[in-house]
C-alpha positions as CSV (number, residue, x, y, z in Angstrom):
1,X,97.9,-99.4,91.2
2,X,97.6,-95.7,92.0
3,X,94.6,-93.8,90.5
4,X,96.3,-91.5,88.1
5,X,93.0,-89.8,87.2
6,X,92.8,-88.2,90.7
7,X,93.7,-84.5,90.7
8,X,96.7,-84.1,93.1
9,X,98.0,-80.7,91.9
10,X,95.6,-77.8,91.5
11,X,96.5,-74.9,89.2
12,X,94.6,-71.7,89.6
13,X,95.2,-68.6,87.4
14,X,94.0,-65.5,89.1
15,X,92.8,-62.2,87.6
16,X,95.8,-60.3,89.2
17,X,98.2,-62.3,87.0
18,X,99.3,-64.7,89.8
19,X,99.1,-68.5,89.3
20,X,98.7,-70.7,92.4
21,X,99.9,-74.3,92.3
22,X,98.6,-76.3,95.3
23,X,99.7,-79.8,96.2
24,X,96.6,-81.8,97.2
25,X,97.8,-85.3,98.2
26,X,96.6,-85.9,101.8
27,X,97.6,-86.5,104.5
28,X,101.2,-85.3,104.1
29,X,101.5,-84.2,100.5
30,X,103.9,-87.1,99.7
31,X,105.5,-86.5,96.3
32,X,104.4,-89.7,94.7
33,X,105.1,-90.5,91.1
34,X,101.6,-89.4,90.2
35,X,102.0,-86.1,92.0
36,X,105.4,-85.5,90.3
37,X,103.9,-86.2,86.8
38,X,101.0,-83.8,87.5
39,X,103.4,-81.2,89.0
40,X,105.5,-81.4,85.8
41,X,102.5,-81.0,83.6
42,X,101.3,-78.0,85.5
43,X,104.8,-76.4,85.5
44,X,105.1,-77.0,81.7
45,X,101.8,-75.2,81.2
46,X,103.2,-72.2,83.1
47,X,106.3,-72.3,80.9
48,X,104.2,-72.4,77.7
49,X,101.8,-69.7,78.9
50,X,103.5,-67.7,81.6
51,X,101.5,-65.9,84.2
52,X,102.8,-62.8,86.0
53,X,104.2,-64.8,89.0
54,X,103.6,-68.1,90.7
55,X,102.9,-69.2,94.3
56,X,103.4,-72.9,95.1
57,X,101.9,-74.1,98.3
58,X,100.7,-77.3,100.1
59,X,98.8,-78.0,103.3
60,X,98.6,-75.9,106.5
61,X,100.6,-78.4,108.5
62,X,102.7,-80.0,105.8
63,X,104.0,-78.2,102.7
64,X,105.3,-81.5,101.3
65,X,106.8,-84.4,103.4
66,X,108.9,-85.8,100.6
67,X,108.9,-88.8,98.4
68,X,106.4,-91.6,98.7
69,X,108.6,-94.2,100.5
70,X,106.3,-97.0,99.5
71,X,107.6,-96.6,95.9
72,X,111.2,-97.2,97.0
73,X,112.6,-100.6,96.5
74,X,116.0,-100.9,94.7
75,X,118.2,-99.2,92.2
76,X,115.9,-99.6,89.3
77,X,113.0,-98.0,91.1
78,X,115.3,-95.3,92.4
79,X,116.4,-94.5,88.9
80,X,112.7,-94.0,87.8
81,X,111.8,-91.9,90.9
82,X,114.9,-89.8,90.6
83,X,114.2,-89.0,87.0
84,X,110.6,-88.0,87.8
85,X,111.8,-85.7,90.6
86,X,114.4,-84.1,88.3
87,X,111.9,-83.7,85.4
88,X,109.2,-82.1,87.7
89,X,111.5,-79.8,89.7
90,X,113.5,-78.8,86.7
91,X,110.2,-77.8,85.0
92,X,109.3,-75.7,88.1
93,X,112.7,-74.1,88.1
94,X,112.3,-73.3,84.4
95,X,109.1,-71.3,84.8
96,X,110.1,-67.9,83.3
97,X,108.5,-65.9,86.1
98,X,109.1,-65.4,89.8
99,X,108.1,-68.4,91.8
100,X,107.4,-68.2,95.6
101,X,107.1,-71.3,97.8
102,X,104.6,-70.5,100.6
103,X,105.8,-73.1,103.1
104,X,103.5,-73.9,106.0
105,X,104.7,-76.6,108.3
106,X,107.1,-79.3,107.2
107,X,109.1,-79.2,103.9
108,X,111.2,-82.3,104.1
109,X,113.2,-84.3,101.6
110,X,111.5,-83.8,98.2
111,X,109.3,-81.1,99.8
112,X,112.4,-79.1,100.6
113,X,113.8,-79.8,97.2
114,X,110.5,-78.4,95.6
115,X,110.9,-75.3,97.7
116,X,114.5,-75.0,96.6
117,X,113.4,-75.1,92.9
118,X,111.5,-71.9,93.5
119,X,113.0,-68.4,93.4
120,X,111.8,-67.5,96.9
121,X,110.7,-69.2,100.0
122,X,108.2,-67.7,102.5
123,X,107.9,-69.5,105.9
124,X,106.1,-69.2,109.2
125,X,107.5,-69.7,112.7
126,X,106.2,-73.3,112.5
127,X,108.0,-74.1,109.2
128,X,110.7,-76.8,109.3
129,X,113.0,-77.5,106.4
130,X,115.1,-80.6,106.1
131,X,116.8,-83.2,104.0
132,X,116.4,-86.3,106.2
133,X,117.3,-88.9,103.5
134,X,120.4,-89.8,105.4
135,X,118.2,-91.3,108.2
136,X,117.1,-93.9,105.6
137,X,120.7,-94.6,104.5
138,X,120.3,-92.7,101.2
139,X,120.9,-89.2,99.9
140,X,118.7,-86.5,98.3
141,X,117.7,-87.4,94.8
142,X,115.6,-84.5,93.7
143,X,118.3,-81.8,93.4
144,X,119.0,-81.3,97.1
145,X,122.7,-81.8,97.0
146,X,123.0,-79.2,94.2
147,X,120.3,-76.5,94.8
148,X,120.8,-76.4,98.6
149,X,124.6,-76.0,98.3
150,X,124.2,-73.3,95.7
151,X,121.7,-71.4,98.0
152,X,123.3,-71.7,101.5
153,X,126.8,-72.8,100.7
154,X,128.4,-76.3,100.7
155,X,129.2,-76.4,104.5
156,X,125.6,-75.6,105.6
157,X,124.2,-78.0,102.9
158,X,126.5,-80.8,104.1
159,X,125.5,-80.1,107.7
160,X,121.8,-80.5,106.9
161,X,122.3,-83.5,104.6
162,X,124.8,-85.4,106.7
163,X,122.7,-85.1,109.9
164,X,119.2,-85.1,108.4
165,X,118.3,-82.4,111.0
166,X,115.3,-80.1,110.6
167,X,116.0,-76.4,110.4
168,X,113.6,-73.9,112.0
169,X,112.3,-70.8,110.3
170,X,114.6,-68.4,112.2
171,X,117.7,-70.4,111.2
172,X,116.5,-70.8,107.7
173,X,116.1,-67.0,107.4
174,X,119.6,-66.4,108.8
175,X,121.2,-68.8,106.3
176,X,119.2,-67.7,103.3
177,X,117.1,-70.8,103.0
178,X,114.0,-68.7,103.8
179,X,113.6,-65.2,102.4
180,X,110.7,-64.0,104.6
181,X,109.0,-65.3,107.8
182,X,105.4,-64.3,108.5
183,X,102.7,-65.5,110.9
184,X,101.0,-68.7,109.9
185,X,97.6,-67.0,109.4
186,X,99.2,-64.4,107.1
187,X,101.2,-66.8,104.9
188,X,98.8,-67.2,102.1
189,X,97.8,-63.6,101.8
190,X,101.4,-62.3,102.1
191,X,102.6,-64.8,99.5
192,X,99.8,-63.7,97.1
193,X,100.5,-60.0,97.8
194,X,104.2,-60.5,97.1
195,X,103.5,-62.4,93.9
196,X,100.9,-59.8,92.8
197,X,103.5,-57.0,93.3
198,X,106.0,-58.9,91.1
199,X,103.3,-59.7,88.5
200,X,102.5,-56.0,88.1
201,X,106.1,-55.3,87.1
202,X,108.2,-55.9,84.0
203,X,107.7,-59.7,84.0
204,X,109.4,-60.3,80.7
205,X,112.5,-58.6,82.0
206,X,112.2,-60.5,85.3
207,X,112.2,-63.7,83.2
208,X,115.3,-62.7,81.3
209,X,117.1,-61.7,84.5
210,X,116.1,-65.1,86.1
211,X,117.5,-67.0,83.2
212,X,120.7,-65.1,83.2
213,X,121.2,-65.6,87.0
214,X,120.2,-69.3,87.0
215,X,122.1,-70.3,83.9
216,X,125.1,-68.1,84.8
217,X,125.6,-70.1,88.1
218,X,126.3,-73.2,86.1
219,X,129.5,-71.8,84.5
220,X,132.3,-69.3,84.8
221,X,132.0,-65.6,85.4
222,X,133.0,-64.9,81.8
223,X,130.3,-67.3,80.6
224,X,127.8,-65.7,82.9
225,X,128.6,-62.2,81.6
226,X,128.2,-63.4,78.0
227,X,124.7,-64.8,79.0
228,X,123.8,-61.5,80.6
229,X,124.9,-59.5,77.6
230,X,122.8,-61.6,75.3
231,X,119.7,-61.2,77.5
232,X,120.4,-57.5,78.0
233,X,120.3,-56.9,74.2
234,X,117.3,-59.2,73.7
235,X,115.1,-57.4,76.3
236,X,115.3,-54.1,74.4
237,X,113.1,-55.7,71.7
238,X,110.2,-56.1,74.2
239,X,107.2,-53.8,74.6
240,X,108.0,-53.4,78.3
241,X,111.5,-52.0,77.5
242,X,110.0,-49.4,75.2
243,X,107.3,-48.5,77.7
244,X,109.7,-48.3,80.6
245,X,112.3,-46.2,78.8
246,X,109.7,-43.8,77.5
247,X,108.0,-43.5,80.9
248,X,111.4,-42.8,82.6
249,X,112.3,-40.1,80.1
250,X,108.9,-38.4,80.5
251,X,108.0,-38.9,84.1
252,X,111.1,-40.4,85.9
253,X,111.3,-43.9,87.5
254,X,108.4,-45.8,88.8
255,X,105.7,-44.6,86.4
256,X,105.6,-47.3,83.7
257,X,102.5,-49.4,83.1
258,X,104.1,-52.6,81.8
259,X,102.2,-55.1,79.6
260,X,104.4,-58.2,80.2
261,X,105.3,-58.4,76.6
């Protein structure tokens, strides 16, 4: 039986408002059931008490290599593992702040799906994305068929999922799977700087915009516009809206000191 008391996901809240979630399950950061439970708990704590922004990272050679294959057996086990993946990654996606996956090395299977649950993905020239489940005779079960298709389009998603091939950083950037590519030695610092810049902004409004975009993708344009209208009205009740409008009227754009409330 796995030692569930072991810390496999580390959560650090920094003074600059950035929270860093680090996977720590050597050697390849397999997303075992224990890791998924701890990841869900960490994400839920960030939902309950949001930081300014979040960076999610793994090892230097492997971001996350996917599910723990030793836990696979039959349909009953697949149902349990699939639910754990959905619960954990849905919690990550629901964090009401900008989330950045800092992807060093391989992000395969569930690791790619974790990156897909983030708002942005920063890669290095050595990063490889992939959904190789087909090579085991199965399909992605952690949201890959849905989030990947929404991000890069159904044809590109089918290509990656049907073949199980790995996508290099340059191709990932071209198709929109990666948002930025930096040198490996700069990845951590660049991801933290990006997150800190976001954390210094109107994070409450960012959260509202994120919810409108993500929830709007699940329905029609008309439904999405209604969602946007509701969020647009709600955000005017925040301190940041009052601060931002007042600063704009007095000094012009770019001079507001937001509080995040």
